[in-house]
N, C-alpha and C positions, 0 to 999 in steps of 0.2 A: 560258370554257367553263362551261355550266350545271352546277351541282353534281350534278343528277340523273344526269348521264352517268357519274359516277364510281362509281355503284352497279352491280355486275355483275348479270347476268341471274339468276344463282343466288342472290345476296343479295336481289335484288328479289322473287324467288319465295318465299324464306323469310319475308320480311316479310308476305306475304299470309296467313300462318298466324295473324297477330295478330288481336285483336278488330277489328271493322270501324272503330269510331271511332278507335282508335289508328292503324290503317292510314292513315286520312284525315289525321290530324295529322302522321304521319311524312312522308308525301309533301308535305304543306304545308310542313313544316320543310325538306325538301330543295329546295323552291323559294325558300327564304330567309325563311320566316315565323318571326319570333322567338316570337310567341304560341303557335304550334302546337308548336314545340320545347319551350317552357316547359311546356305541357300534358303532353307525352310524359314529360319528366323528373319532373314532379310525380306521375305515375301509374305509375312504374316498379315500385313495390312490389307492384302488383296483377298484374304479369306473371310473377312468380316465376321458374321455370326458363327462360322465354322471353327473359329480359333480354339474354343474349349476342347475340341476333339483331339488337339495335339498335346494336351496336358499330360496324358499317360506317357507320351514319348519323352517329354522333358523330365518327368519324375523318374522314369526308368534310367535315363542317363545319369542322374544324380545318385541313384541307388546302386548303380552297376558296380562301382568299385569304392574302396575305402578312401576317405579323405586323406591325402598325403600329409606327411609331417612338414614338408617343405617343397621347394621347386628344384627339380632335377630333370635331365633330358628324358629319362624313362617314364616320367609321369606327365609330360607336356600334353600328349593327346587327351588324357583323362581330364586335365585342367581345362583345356579348351572346350571339350564337350560339356563340362559342368558350367563353364562361363556362358556358353551359348544357350544352354538350357535355362539358366537363371534369367538371362536376357529375354528369352521367349516368355517365361512366366510373368516377368515384369510388363511386357507389352500386352499380354492378355489382361492383366489386372488393370492397366491404364485404359484399355478398351472397355472393360467391364464398367469402369466408372462412368461411362457415358450411357449405360443401359441400367438404370437404377432398379428396374423391376426385379431382376434376379441377382443383384449385386452380392448380397450377403452369401447366398448359396455358392456362387461361382468363386468368390474369394476364399470361402471355406474350402472348396474343392482344390483350388490352385495353391493355397499357402497353408491354411490352418491344418488341414487333414494330413499334410506331409511335412509339418514343421520339423519333426525330428530328423528328416532327411535334408531339408533346406538349410536349417540353422548351422550345422557344422560346416557346410560349404561357404555360407556367408561369413562365418568367422575366419575361414581359411583365406578368403579374398581380402577381408579387412586386415588381417595380420600380415599378409605377404605383398599386397599391392597398394596399400595406402601408406603414405609417409608417416613416420613417427611424429607425434606432436612436439617432440624435442628437437627435430631437425629436418633437413630437406629430404625428399623422397629418394629411396634407394631401391629401385625396382628391377626385377629380372628382365633384362633387355631381350632375352630370347623369346619372350612372349609378347604379342601385340595387344596388351591390355593396358589402357590408359588409367590414370587416376580417376577421371570422371566415370569411366566404365565400371571400375571397381566400386565407386560410390553408388552408382546406379543400381547394381545388382545386389548390394548389401542394404541400402536404405529403403528402396521402393517396396520390396516384399513386406518389410516391417511396417511401412507406412500404410500399405493397403490393409494389412491385418488389423492395425489399430483403428483405421478410419471406418471400416465396414463391418467389423465383427466384434462382439462383446468378448469373445475368447481372446482376441488380440489385446484388448484393453486390459483384461485381467492379467494376461501374461506380462505386460509392461509394468503393471502395478505390483506384481508379487514375485517375479523371477529375477533374482540378483544377477544371474549370468547374462540375461537379455538386457537388463539395465546397464551393466558394465560395458557390454558390447556397444549399445547405443551411445552412451556418453563418451566412449573413446572416440567414436566417429564425430560426435558433437564438438569435441575439442579439436580434432584434426581439421575439420572444415573451417573452423575459426582462423586457422593459420594459413589457409590456402589463398592464393591470389586468383583473381577472376579468370586469367588466361588459362588456368589449369582446367577449367570447366569447358572442355571442347568435345562435342559429340560428333563423330564422323557422319552420323546420319542427319545431323542438323547443323551444317557448317554456317558459321556467322551468327548463330543464335546467342545473343548477349543476355538472355534472361535465365540461362541455365543455373548460374551461380545463385541468383536471387531465389529461384524456385527451389533449389536444393536447401538453402538456408530456411526457406519458408516451410519446407517439409520437416526439417529437424525441429523447428519451433513447435509445430503441431504435435509431433510425437512426444516432445518433452513435457507438454502439458498432460498428455495421457498418462505419463509415468507417475506424475505426482498427484493427479486428481483423485480425490476420495481415498487417499491412502496416507498413512502416517508418514510425513515427509522425512522423518529422521532416518529411516532405512535407506531410501535412495539418496538422501543428502550426502551420506558418507561415500556412496559410490560415485556421485558426481564430483565431490571434492577429490577423491582419489584419482579420477580420470584427469582432472584439471591440475593436479599437483598441490592441492590445499584449498582451504576455505577462501582465502583472499584471491588467488587466481580464478577460482570458480565465480566469485562475485563480479570480478572485473570482466570475465568472459560473458556473463549474463548481460551486463550493461552494453558490451560491444555488440552483441547480437541485436539489441534494440537500436543502437545508433546506426548500425549497418543497414538494417531493414528500413529504417526511416530514410537514410541517404539513398538507398536503392529506389524507393518509391518516388522520392523527390526528383531523381534523375531520369525517371521513365518518360518516354515521349508522351505528349498530351494525346489521348485517344481521339480519333476523328469523330467517333460517336460513342456515347456512353450506353451501350447495350451489351447484353450478354454474348451476342454473336461477334463482337469486336475483340480480337485477340489481345490487343494492348490493354483494353479495359478489363478483360477477364483476368489477365496477369496481375493488374493493379489490385483487383478485388482479392485475389488469392494472397498476395503479399500483405495487403492491409489486414486481412484476417489473421495471418501468421504473426504480424507485428503485435496485434492485440494479444495473441497467445504467448508471445515472448514476454509481454508485460505480466500476464497471468503467471507464467513460470517463475518470474522474478519474485512476485508476491507470494508464491507458494513455498519458497525456500524459508525454512525456519532454523531453529537451533542456533540462534545468535547471528545468523547470516543477515537478517533484516537490518540490524543496527550497523553492521559493516557496510551494507549497500547504501544506507543513508549517509554514512560518513564519506563514502567515495563518490557521491554525486548522483544517487538514484533519482532524487527529486528534480535536480537540474536536467538530467537526461530525459525524463518523462515529459517535462514541460517543453524541452527542446523539440520533442516529437510533435507535440500539439502546435507549437509555434510554426514549425516547418511545414506541416502537412494539412492544417485545418482547412485552408482554402481549396486545396486540391480535392480533399475528401468530401467537402460539403458543397461544392459548386453544383447547383441543381442541373439536371439534364433536360428538364422541361419536356419529358416524354414519359411513356408508360413504364420505362425501366425504373423510374423513381419509386414506384409503388411495388416493385418486385422485392420480396423479402431478402433474396440472396444478392441483389445488385443495388437496390435503391439507397436513398440517403440514410434511412434508418440503419441499414447494414454497415454503411461506411462510417456512420457516427459511432459504431461500436468501438472503434479504435480510441476515439476520444473518451468514451465512457470508461474504458478500461484504465486509461491514464488517470482520469479523475478518481476512479475507485481506488487506485493504488495510493494516491495522495491522501484520500480520506482514510484508508486503512492505516497508513503510516501515522496520520494525525491522531488516530484513536488508540493505537496499540504500541507506538514506539516508546522507548524509555525517556525520550526528551522531546515531547510533542511540540513544545514552544519553539524549539529549533527547527523542527520540520516545517511549521507554518511560516517561520521567519524566512527560511530558505525558499519556500514556495512563493512568497510575496516578492522576494528579491528577484526571482527568475521569471516573473511575469504571470503568476496565477490569475490575478484579477483581470489582466488584459486578455488572457486566453478564455476565461469564462464568459466575458462580454462578447468576444469575437465569435464564439462558436454557438451562439444562441440559435434557436430554431428559426428557419426561414418560413414564410407563409406556404412555400411549395410542399412542405412536408405533411401538412394536413394531419396534425396530431391532436389527440385529446389532451387539452391543457390541464385538466384536473388530474388525470392519471399521470401525466408527465411530471407534475409537481411532486407527486408521491414517489415516483419511481426513478426519475432521471438523476444520475450521479452528479451532474454539473450543478443542478439546483440544490440538491442535498448538501453538496460540499459548500456552496456559497452560503447556504442557510446556517451551516455549522461554524463558519469562520468567526462571527462576532463574539462567541463565547471565549475566544482567545484574545480579544482586543484589550483585556484588562491586564495583560502581562507585558512588562517592559520590553522583553526581548522581541516580542511580536510588534509592539508599537514602534520600535526603532526601524522596522522595515515597512510598516504600514504607511507612514507619512509619504516617503518617496514613491511608494506604489500608487497611492492616490494621485500624486502629482503627475505620474506617467499616464495614468488613465485620462486625466483631464487634458494633458498635452496632446494625446492621441485622438481626442474627441470621440471616444468610444460610446458615448451615451446615445448617439444616433443609431449605431448598430444595435445596441441593446434594446432601444425603443421599438424595434421591429418585432420583438418577441414580447407580447404583453405580460406573460407570466414572469419571464426573466426581468423585465423592466420594473414590475411592481416590487419584486424581491430586492433588486439592486437599489432602488430608492431607499428602502428601509435599511439595508446594510450600509449604504454610503452615509446615510444620516448618522447612524451609530458610530461608524468609523471616524467620520469627521468630528463629531462631538468628543469622542474619547481621545482622538489625536490632539485636539486643542487642550484637553485636560492634562495630557502627558507633557505638553510643552510648558506648563506652569512650573515655576520653581518648587512648588510644594510637592510635585510628583517625584522628586529625588528621594531615594532611601537614605535620609539624613543620618539614620542610626548606624550606618556603615562608616561614617566619616568623622564622628565626634565621640568624645569620651562620654560614657553613660553615667558618670558620677556628677551629681549636682554641685559638688565642691570643686569641679575641674572644668576649665573652659577650653581645653586643648582640642584642636581638630587635627586629623591626619588624612593623608592622601588615600585615594581609592585603593591603591596597590600596596599600602603600608603593611608589611608582614609582621611588624612588631606588635600590632594591636591584638589584645586578648578578646576572644568572643565567648559570650556566655553559652555553655553547652546545653543549657536548658531551653531557653527561648530562641536561640540561634540568631537573635536580632541585635542585642545590645553589645557594644564593643567598649573596651577600656584601654587606656594608655598604659596602665600598670596594674600589678596585683593589688596594690594598696587602694587604688581607685575602685577596683572590682569589689574588694572587701567592704569598702565604705558604702558603695551603692547597694550592696546586698543588705547591710544592716539598716540602711536608710529607707528601704522600701522595695527594693528589687525582688526580695524573696516573695512578695505578694504579686508584684507586677509580672514576674517571670512566668507564673502559671497562666496569667491572662494573655500575655504575648504568645506563649506556647500554643494556647488554644486559638489565637488569631492566625497562626501559621498553618494550623491543621495537624492531622495525624502525622507523627514522626516516630522514629525508632526510640528516641529517648523518652521514657515514660515517668521519670521522677526527677527530682531536682538535685540528686546527689552530685557533689562537686567532683566525684571520681569518674563521672561519665565524660568521655572525650568526644571531640567532633568526628572522630573516625567512624562512629556509629551511624552518622548521617551522610557520610561521603557517598556520592553517587546517586543520592535521592534528588533527582533533577526537579521533581514536582515541588518539593519543599523549598528548594533553592529559588525557583522561579516565583513562588508565592511570596517568600519573605522579601525578595528584591522588588516585588510589585505591590507591596502592602499599601503604600500611600495612594497608588492609582486605584486599587480596589476600594480603598476608603472613600476617595473622592467620587467614584462611580456610585458607591453605596449612597452617599449623601445626595447625589444628583437624582437617583431613582426615587428616593423618598420625597424630594422636592417636587418632582414632576408627576408622581403618581400617588400623591398623598390621599386624595379622595378615594381612590380604589383601595388603598390599604385600610383606611378608616372604615369603609363599608364592610370589608372582609373581617376586620377586627370585631366590629359590632355583632355580625352574624355568628362568628365563632364564640364570642363571649356569651351570647344569648342561649346558645345550644349547649354550653359546657355545664358541667356539674357545679353546684354551689361551692364546693371545696376548692375548685380551681380558680385561684385569684391572681395568678401570674401566668403570662403567656410568652412564648417565643415567636417572634416574627422573623421568618426566614426569607431572605431575598435570594431566590434561586437564579444565579447567573449561568448555570450550566445549560440553559436553554435560551434560544433567541426567538422572540424578545423575552426578557426576564419575567419570571412569575413569582407569586408569593404563596407561602404556606404559613398558617398560624396554628399552633397547638399549645396545650398546657405545658408549663415549664417542666413538670414531673414526667411528662410523656416523651419529651423531645429526644432524649438520649436513646430511648427504646426503639425509635423508628429510624435509627441510623444517623442521628444528629451528632452534636458535639459530645465527645466522650464524657460521661458523668464522672468517672474517677479522676479526671484531670481538669475538670472545669467547675461544675456546679457544687460538687460535694466538698470542695476545698475553700469555700468562702468567696469565690469569684463572683457568684451571682449577688452576694450580699453587698459587694462594693458598689453595685448599681441599684439594687432593689433594697435599700436600707430603711425605707419609711413604710410602716404598715398602713398609714393613712393614705398614702399615694404610692402604691407599689408599681414602680416603673417596669415595663416589659423589657425583655432583652432582644437584641437583634442578632441573628446569625446570617452568614453569607455563605452560599454554596457555590463553589467554582469547580470546573472540571478541567483536568489535564490528562490527556490520554484516556485510558479506560477507567480511571478512578475519579470519583467525586470527593471533594474535600469540604467539610462543613467547618466554617471558621467562626469563632466568636467575633462579633462586630469589630472589624479593623478600626473603624472610627473611634469606638469606645476604648479599644486596647491602646491605640497610639495616644489618645487623649489622656488616659489615666496614667500611662507609664511615662510619657514624654511631654505632656502638656501640649500636644499637637492639636491645633484647631483649624488648620488650613483645610478648606473644602467643606467645613461644617457650616451649614447655612440653615435658614428658615426653621426656627423652632428648636434648634439644638443649643444647649447651654451647659455650663459647668455647674454641677449639682453640689451644693454646699453642706450636705448632711454629714454628720461626724462619722468617722470610720467605725467599722464593726469591731467587736471584741477580738475576732480573729485577726483583723488588721492591726489592732493595737498591740497584740501579742507579737506580731511579726516585725514591727517597726519601732525605732527608738523615738522618733518625733512624729507628731500627727501628720497625716497626709491631707493637707488642706486643698479644697477645690480640685480633688483628683478624680471625682466620680462623674463621668459623663452620662447624663440622662439621654435616653434614646427617644427622639421624636416627641417632644413635650405635648404637642397637640393631641396625641393619643392618650395621654396619661394625666389628666387633671383629676382633681378630687371628685369622687363620685363616679369615676370610670365612664364618662360619657364619650 
């Protein structure tokens, strides 16, 4: 059937409003003339608002014949007519983007309403004119279709569909064929050199490669947004050749986008009318979307990304681009939401959000923070503070801005040895770079930084004390043995119950168990927090706790946590006493013992006090493993002066761990007194019946009373 019969009478009449020469070329194209169609597409920009009248012509060309299985001489005319028609639709969509009033309707008419016709041709050009991701391009040389042109007519229709219509977004989120098509292109573009992106219509334009990658970043976020990421993740991984190549590719996109922005010429003026500045804004937006895409990948991919350098990559972006993105223009464009500083800051916010997300949800959050500190997180946060030109609401900013929220969340990690090893050098770099002056320009940032710096400085000093070393890792836990062993000594036996005590031999382990460790083990177990081993059976092995990074970081940091616990009691004693009295006065008469919880999962730390019997029911220390096995009695042995117990809550990742007082646990089990100051002493009450049943010789001076100033006779 002749293609001309597919144009309705109404559409044909509308075409007669075009200039006479264009009319002739249009009807020649409908009769199958490739040259006439090429002329029409080349002169589209001259038609302005009349462009949409040509959509039926382009749709007809695509519908006129079946999509061929491959390239052969007999189908060359059909391929060229399809290529030019797709090119015409792309130009109309790009022009539509400048006229926002009717955008959705026109993109729907151009792409969405004819998707079943367009998509097979887009797949054809992708399969036949784009190079395989596995090697160099092998293209049909008989056809004048470049790699860039093939990209243009396959990517831009999908881009317009996703950007301007909800139908397109839904298609990207739910259609596996479309997702596979897109991510194949996503992988291919990663392997292309910049000189491949050459448009005959825009000779010498060096921004084409950057804009193409920016386009792909935007579409990739649409694919994963508000959709279970597990489905597209398998498609992305399949296109990239596996999970590991996919993760590497996601990081490369971020690095390349950052490099492209850094290499762009400085705009002569920072206004939306300046082409260089507009391109920078588009690419900055796409860079933030590339970070969003990386954060959206789940199914084990997040841990892989962290292992191969995601934190380093994201902080490199901030370090490289912060000055270019935040330099104020000092004109009206700074207050325009699509151009101004707030919009450009969006890139930095996405970077900080990713670090915060990793800090809160990774399997090894202490390592995440350690890496971030090593690669300049503190320096970045201080450099990117708000300038006075931004005219922001400081109260709202403190609540909403990711940079301040991230900085405020950091101190809760300072009690962990792995973090402290990176914190000291980071503070030295901050001081050496004299960043306080920059931070002081932002009153909200400056106030928060002073509090964070004070906490970091104090805890770093505590960490440097000899008492901060986890001594229980390097010495035999038997009181009858004085052997010390090296940090890496694999011959040492570790107690599978408390995970803290080590022994040089089985005989020392047996002796320690009979001499008191059977009691101490439960207390140390509770001081480490919830772990997979829930009883003291000697048949449990360490394999049950392998991979539990939270427990490992807590047990290696227990002396630091203990010293910080002591420091908090010393510094905030009056606050604790006032809370204690008010809680005691309101409690039932039957509640004669209380748990004082030092909550280090927030900054600054806060306190909670509740009756001993209620603590486990509100998510505190597990009753089956702590208070119901005589551990409480080791401390609260006197009815005349019932000492209260201290719990410490710390947070690693998304989990909070309620620990039995590390000060008390280390003191009772090992006689550890370092860091115990002001009011803490060794309690000499005799051991309980439970303790006498468990040990062969009395445990003398093994009970550490908690904060004696709170617990004198008469409970004043």
